[in-house]
C-alpha angles and dihedrals in degrees: 000000000000116000144176117221090347094305126112109264096244093049092047093050091050093050095044094059087070095059121103106183128061086257132043121242094212095109102009091113088070091059125077116251107212087250091057091045090052092048093052091044092054107026109006117128094235104051110348115152092223102030095052092047096245087131090067139074129172124236129164130347122312115252094212102141093248127123091232105063100163091124117098122236116256118229133178117257100209103043146343126244127221092253086058103040093041098036122183100001098062092050091046091055090047091049090053090053091049089053090055088053091051090049091049088055091057098262097283118199128234095034128175134211118200123189122189120201094017097186111210093337098259095121093052092045094049094044091051092047091051091047092049095046102037110019108043097167092051092047092051092048091049102097094185143345109218127197116198109200131168097194118086091204093052093046088056091050091048092052090053097044096049098031094135092063095039090055091046091054093241094110126048122185116206135186101246144138112221091227094057109027108142090135089063090059088053090054090047091051090055088057099046097033134258114297094011124125115255115231114189154107127266111209135188134176118193092341105117094055087061095055107115109264130224112217115209139176120212101213132195143152112272111264093024108076114185122269123232089263092051091050087063092057122090094218089070091067139065125198129221117247128181118226121197134200131166133211107260091230092056092047092051091048093053092047091047093053091051094053100039118122124214107273093220092060094062136066119232093259093044090047091054092048091047091050091051093048091045092052090051092049091048092049090050092048092048089051091050093050091047091050091051092049095045092048090052094051093042089053089061091060097064100116129109094241092052093047090056091044091051092050092049092049093046090057089061098045123107115244090250091054091052091057096055095086102018134189084035115071093231139014102261103212097054090043091055090049091049094051092046091052092047091051091053089067107023121046091197095045093129097046112113096242091050095047091052095042111113132213124232090277091056095252120126113236095238092050090051091051092045092053090048094053092040089062092044094054096039110125094020131112117223115233135209114221090256092054090048090055090047091054090050090055092048092050093046090052088062093052140278094281092056090047090053090046090055090054104037104016133254115176091197090066105026132015096230141351148229120281122210124197133175125225130173117231129181117273113274118233090252093052091045091056091047094053100043092101094046091050092050093048092048103034096104093048093045095051091050092048092046090053091053091045092051091053095049102038096091091058093051093044099045118194109343122179112239094022118250114258098176118079123192134194109200115220136184120196136167114215085195091073092068092036092053093050090049093046091049089056089058091051100055124033091200129008146069139310111210117191126183118182149119114276147085143236120290093256093057090049090050090052090050089056090049099049095039102038094167096050114107097204098239119127122204109212109190126134097184116108096206092072100037104091098040100034120009097043093046111049146312086247094057106078112013110188094019096075135037119251127196144162137207117270118241100223092184090062091048090051100041097039089043090057093044099043104027109021092245116159120201112244100169139003133170146085115344091244088075084078093076099040132095099014087139088067093060127079091236117122104216097188094205116166109241093013098100092159093058090235097146095204114154090243089059093047091051093045092240140338092307102147138050088235092058093045089052090050089062105029112019109113111239111243090225112008092191091059096035128135108296139191121219121183120188129179138199131187133030100281113086096008091135094058118117143153094246130263093331096056094107105025092111101061126219113190139152092229109085119251103186089145105034126085119211088265135004085233093070113096090193126035110226094179096071133062114268098259091044089050091052090050095050093045090053090047091051090052091048093052094042114184090351087075094074095068086065088065098047131342092235089063093061091105096043114130099202142022092253092051090049091047091055091051091048090053091048094049098048089175127123113290119247120258113274103248126224091254090062091049090050088059089048090051093050091051090045091053093044093053093047093049089038111176092187127052118004109272092231090057092050091049093049090051093048093045092051091046092051091049091051093045091053092052090045090055092055092049093046093053092049088054091049089056089052093048094053090063106026110029126231098295094060099040096083092044094052092043090052091052087056089049094238094142090055093043097050096029125259094259094051093044093049092048093052094041094047093049091050092047092051102039108021115023095046097041139050093219136021119268142161100052139063093228138005140207111272092250092061092049092047093046092051090049093048094048103037104021090243136052098212146009124240119234090252092057093043093053091045090054 
């Protein structure tokens, strides 16, 4: 009896008429979404990088304030965080900022601090020590410091690192995921009393980038990019899933090792009989696993379009090929892979005329792809996600080298390996419901980005035969960002949400997807050489659980969803170095030995540039300034609503309205918030539009004659910017195309120059703002002297220091507003804003003066 996916043909056809996506969802729950794969790779109980403790190594004694310090200090393998590399000074500066928030709220007592993703516990330990030693009233009011941590291994490390405060009852470490942390509220309520409002601060450091990402592709037919309305519809997207199969020989070997009996316990005859029975059991188990996997993949093919595609392909198969997966007409895994590959290039790949269309050699495209994947998967057994996890456990039981051999291959240890492949299925109904809010918040940005992608895709693709008709915009999002902001609002009735992490605004991330259309957005963070060649250098799919994976935080989503779902208002956002600036403008008495000016800079706290970590804090060039380490502070409630980080609190904008064209300020001659190529494109577009560009920032600036004049009008307006019109994006697209085609300098050379310039401009900004703090107290004559005592000229280089200092002396220190140029380096604009509260004066104010 002929069948499709194991079902009688008539029954299959009846069921398939009900399907709406290119794939069926009948068995999709048995396949890893990329989000589930990432979760298991990082936090899963079987092989998670964090949950199993692979992230950690021990080195040196633990400084935990206890008499018995025999425990070793836990450190991360893959990287170090600022609370680690700058301990205790970074945490002390952060603690002082938290105290200013508490003061702004009217010094409530009891008060709670809650940190999610507490690392090894160093940040909590150092914050509590600073509070105890320098801010007695705050420490007394602090009813409890909570750490919510999902990893067993990290909770253990936190308990060891901060043992003095755990034993004193000041620190409580809870099993909790920041996205679902109702039990933390219960613990808070016990501290403040039943029925009482909770005043506090929710804190995270490098947490959000570890929230499991959903990877999507926005898909459309070339020449017809989606509208804003279509970008709100789930059918416009496909989601990454990870399919697994294993070489049959490797599967049998792992099953054999699990069932082997000790040879010494058996006679020769018994051993032979046992071996025969074992071989039969293993063959039966392999067959069972294969049946499960094949049934799962066949269940994904239950749609009308796929039924017709299968029947068309079957007509072209050789008799021997039809027998490979009998009684099914086709082998389901390779057919899924073939369809997924076809859809990446041809939007109409499943239409009848396309399926039957033949190439010059007389072979239909889908048949050719099917045969290719049939050969690739020959000799492998398809795996459900549960069977994959089971194999990981079996391999790990035989030792770490066998586990690695299963993932990356090593014939000396295992005759075969696991194979991982990505495919993009339609969004399931559950996923669709989850992402409705994200789609609505991002629809305007997505449709603008899709329009730019559609206009540039031919340049990236080159001459394809036949031409590509399917266009994709690759997207990475973390539903946990919105969930965390909402959860935090349930934890504190009034207070602050402080987020520190690597990432950028949504517009910068959209540009990254546009200029690197083949980049999947997953970073492998692993500093260990033993895994580099076989894992890190190959793929993020290659060794899940053996290497750390991360993504870039979308701070716009945190801000906009935080406002919508949790009532959080942004009070400050920008580079992490804002944390140490402007303490002299607060009422806080820091009481730092040697810091008579109450500056609070890390160099003052550390008594000089004594460590490589501190030198790197000031001088190390950021790898990607646009996606650098950021600080975001949000607030809810009436208490503390006036708190800010000074005049630079809002210079890095976060807004729901797209700003693919706009820089943070017209004053900036170089946009540090966008990737290098995107910055080049927007600079060229600004030059093309000339003074007409300023109306894109604010309508009142339409008549501005210079960037500084426009910048003054933008600051005065402080309203929401107008929507960037299609005409502006047409200019962006023309500049985008011109740079890609690039008849002048090689594009790689231009990008290297821009990247280096952005790195230098970012470092210049940090130096300039340190010098502004000096000037406020000392005046221009003493700034160079004090900076020299801190060795900043040597650290930054005399030439760089002199350039920055001279520009500040000429344009900032001696004047209340900028003058003499059309545009300035970002550090000059930021310094003027920090010192004077504005960078420029509008013509109206100038004439009035």
